[in-house]
C-alpha positions as CSV (number, residue, x, y, z in Angstrom):
1,M,47.6,91.1,238.0
2,S,48.7,87.2,238.0
3,S,48.8,84.8,235.4
4,N,48.8,81.3,235.5
5,R,52.9,81.0,235.2
6,I,55.5,81.9,237.0
7,A,58.8,83.4,236.6
8,W,61.5,80.7,236.8
9,L,65.5,81.9,238.4
10,T,68.5,81.1,237.8
11,P,71.2,80.9,240.7
12,A,73.1,83.2,238.0
13,D,70.4,85.7,238.1
14,P,70.6,89.2,240.6
15,P,69.2,89.1,243.8
16,T,67.0,91.8,242.3
17,S,65.2,89.9,239.7
18,F,62.2,89.0,241.3
19,P,58.9,89.9,239.5
20,P,56.5,92.4,240.8
21,V,54.3,90.6,243.8
22,E,51.3,91.7,242.4
23,T,52.0,88.8,239.3
24,A,51.7,86.0,241.9
25,L,49.1,83.2,241.2
26,V,45.7,83.7,243.0
27,E,45.9,79.2,243.0
28,P,48.2,78.2,244.8
29,D,47.9,81.7,246.5
30,G,50.7,83.7,246.5
31,L,53.1,81.4,244.3
32,L,55.2,84.0,242.5
33,A,58.7,82.3,240.9
34,A,60.6,79.4,241.3
35,G,64.7,78.2,241.1
36,G,66.9,80.9,242.1
37,D,69.1,80.0,245.3
38,L,69.0,80.6,249.0
39,S,72.0,83.2,248.9
40,V,72.1,85.5,252.0
41,G,71.8,88.1,249.6
42,R,68.6,86.8,248.0
43,L,66.9,86.2,251.1
44,V,67.7,89.4,252.1
45,E,65.8,90.8,248.8
46,A,63.2,88.3,248.9
47,Y,62.0,89.0,252.5
48,T,62.4,93.0,251.6
49,R,59.9,92.7,249.1
50,G,57.0,90.8,251.0
51,I,58.3,87.3,249.5
52,F,59.0,84.7,250.9
53,P,60.6,81.1,250.3
54,W,58.3,77.3,250.9
55,F,58.9,74.2,248.9
56,D,59.0,71.0,250.1
57,S,62.0,68.2,249.2
58,G,62.1,67.6,246.1
59,Q,61.0,70.4,244.5
60,P,62.4,73.5,243.5
61,I,63.1,76.6,245.4
62,L,59.5,78.5,245.2
63,W,58.9,81.8,245.9
64,W,55.2,83.2,247.8
65,S,53.8,86.4,248.3
66,P,50.4,85.7,249.1
67,D,47.2,88.2,249.5
68,P,45.4,89.2,252.1
69,R,49.0,88.6,254.6
70,C,48.8,87.7,258.2
71,V,50.6,90.2,260.1
72,L,50.6,90.5,264.1
73,R,51.3,93.8,265.7
74,P,53.3,93.4,268.5
75,S,51.2,96.2,270.5
76,D,47.9,94.6,269.5
77,Y,49.3,91.1,271.4
78,H,46.5,89.4,272.9
79,L,47.4,87.5,276.0
80,P,45.2,85.2,277.0
81,R,43.5,85.0,280.6
82,R,44.4,81.2,281.2
83,F,47.6,81.4,279.6
84,R,48.4,84.7,281.9
85,R,47.9,82.4,285.1
86,T,50.4,79.6,283.7
87,L,53.1,82.5,283.0
88,R,52.7,83.3,286.8
89,Q,53.3,80.0,288.1
90,S,56.1,79.1,285.4
91,S,60.0,78.5,286.2
92,A,60.9,78.7,282.0
93,T,63.6,81.2,280.9
94,V,63.8,83.4,277.4
95,T,67.0,83.8,275.9
96,F,67.7,85.4,272.5
97,N,70.4,84.0,269.5
98,R,72.0,81.9,272.4
99,D,71.1,78.6,270.3
100,F,69.7,79.2,266.6
101,P,70.5,75.8,265.3
102,S,69.3,73.9,267.5
103,V,66.3,76.1,267.6
104,M,66.0,75.3,263.5
105,A,66.2,71.7,264.4
106,A,63.8,71.5,266.7
107,C,61.1,73.5,264.0
108,A,62.3,70.8,261.5
109,A,61.4,67.9,263.8
110,P,58.5,65.8,262.6
111,R,55.2,66.5,263.9
112,P,52.1,64.4,264.4
113,G,50.1,64.0,261.1
114,Q,52.5,65.9,259.3
115,P,54.3,63.2,256.7
116,G,57.7,65.4,256.6
117,T,58.9,69.3,256.7
118,W,59.7,72.0,254.8
119,I,62.8,73.3,256.6
120,T,65.5,70.9,254.6
121,S,68.7,70.8,255.3
122,E,69.5,73.3,252.5
123,M,67.0,75.9,254.5
124,H,68.5,74.9,257.3
125,D,71.9,75.4,256.4
126,A,70.8,78.9,254.5
127,Y,69.4,80.0,257.3
128,C,72.1,79.5,259.6
129,D,74.2,81.5,257.1
130,L,71.5,84.7,257.7
131,H,72.1,84.1,261.4
132,A,75.8,84.3,261.0
133,S,75.2,86.9,258.9
134,G,73.1,89.1,261.7
135,W,70.4,88.9,259.8
136,A,68.1,85.6,261.4
137,H,67.4,85.5,264.9
138,S,65.9,82.7,267.4
139,V,64.2,82.4,270.5
140,E,64.5,80.4,272.8
141,V,62.5,79.2,276.2
142,W,64.6,77.0,278.8
143,D,62.6,74.7,281.4
144,G,64.8,72.5,284.0
145,G,68.1,73.5,281.7
146,Q,66.4,72.0,278.6
147,L,64.9,73.4,275.5
148,S,61.4,73.4,275.7
149,G,60.2,76.1,273.0
150,G,61.2,78.7,270.3
151,L,60.8,80.6,267.3
152,Y,63.3,81.8,264.3
153,G,62.7,84.3,261.7
154,V,64.3,87.2,260.1
155,V,64.8,91.0,261.1
156,I,65.1,93.2,258.7
157,G,65.1,97.3,259.7
158,R,61.9,97.2,261.6
159,V,60.0,94.1,260.4
160,M,60.4,90.9,262.4
161,F,59.5,87.9,259.2
162,A,58.4,85.2,261.8
163,E,59.4,82.0,259.7
164,S,58.4,78.8,262.4
165,M,58.3,77.8,265.6
166,F,57.6,74.6,268.2
167,S,57.0,73.2,271.8
168,A,59.1,70.6,273.2
169,R,56.8,70.8,276.3
170,S,53.2,72.7,276.4
171,G,53.0,76.4,276.0
172,G,56.9,76.6,275.0
173,S,56.1,78.6,271.8
174,K,53.8,80.3,273.7
175,I,56.3,82.0,275.8
176,A,58.8,82.4,272.9
177,L,56.1,84.4,270.6
178,A,54.9,87.0,274.3
179,A,58.4,87.4,274.7
180,L,59.1,88.4,271.4
181,C,56.2,90.5,271.1
182,A,57.1,92.1,274.3
183,V,60.9,92.8,273.1
184,L,59.6,94.3,269.7
185,E,56.7,96.5,271.1
186,Q,59.7,98.2,273.3
187,Q,61.8,98.5,270.2
188,A,58.5,100.1,268.2
189,F,58.5,97.4,265.5
190,P,55.5,97.9,263.4
191,L,54.4,94.7,262.9
192,I,55.8,90.8,262.5
193,D,54.9,89.0,259.6
194,C,53.0,85.5,259.9
195,Q,53.0,84.8,256.4
196,V,49.6,82.6,256.5
197,A,46.6,83.2,259.5
198,S,45.6,80.2,261.9
199,G,43.0,80.1,264.3
200,H,45.4,80.9,267.0
201,L,47.0,83.4,264.9
202,L,43.7,85.5,265.4
203,R,43.1,84.7,268.7
204,I,46.2,86.3,270.0
205,G,45.7,89.5,267.8
206,A,47.1,89.2,264.2
207,K,44.8,90.7,261.2
208,L,45.0,90.1,258.0
209,I,45.6,93.1,255.8
210,P,45.7,93.4,251.4
211,R,49.3,92.4,250.1
212,R,49.2,96.3,248.6
213,Q,48.9,97.6,252.2
214,F,51.5,95.0,253.8
215,V,54.4,95.4,251.1
216,G,54.0,99.7,251.2
217,E,54.3,99.0,255.1
218,I,57.6,97.0,255.1
219,E,59.0,99.3,252.6
220,Q,59.1,102.0,254.8
221,S,60.4,99.8,258.0
222,T,62.9,98.1,255.9
223,A,64.2,101.0,254.3
224,A,67.2,100.9,256.4
225,R,68.7,97.5,255.6
226,T,70.5,96.7,259.0
227,P,70.3,94.3,260.9
228,F,69.0,93.8,264.5
229,H,70.8,94.0,267.1
230,A,69.3,95.2,270.2
231,W,67.9,92.0,271.6
232,P,68.1,91.8,275.7
233,A,71.4,90.2,276.7
234,T,70.5,88.3,280.1
235,P,67.3,85.9,280.5
236,L,63.8,86.8,280.5
237,A,62.2,85.4,283.6
238,A,58.6,83.9,281.7
239,R,56.4,84.8,284.8
240,E,57.5,88.5,284.1
241,L,56.1,88.3,280.4
242,A,52.6,87.4,282.4
């Protein structure tokens, strides 16, 4: 049950100091705590509890656990017919963890209609540390030797916690997501955490589930807190995803 207050953390507090997600605010939806730091240990602990950081420049670190939660099960991913035709004609290739910093930088770049970005330099550095520690991963889409799209997120056990995606060319992020779902379905991942719903995500198979159900599922799937390394070693041809 939520109240009108949130917990305040300090960098000295242990990573396990997060309050129960049931105490998150209803408005704004899921705001749970503020403060702490973006250390590798605290971020890993947060994700395994169904919590993620999201804040703007000039704000303290804000921690969220919205209810309901948007998830995409790789086996439920729906490839739109028109996009399938586009893929068959595509010359793009897809790699994994080839250029994590560039994917993050592209995701942080200003977008039309948005005054700024929540991917601050602090967030960039924190997730690069997560990547160096084996927890954060990127998907890159290349076309004509240029980075044309991609996404990044955190993998713990058998759950992918997706964070952000971008397209430098039309369809770039869609190719990245299609490749991610194909690989994670082969690896028997039960779900991808999409955090908050959008019309596009719901059209391709994502669903909203109660936070309680989400936390229960990830508790089982992240019980073995081990980094994931079974990514394809060679580039995938986008047309093979059609």
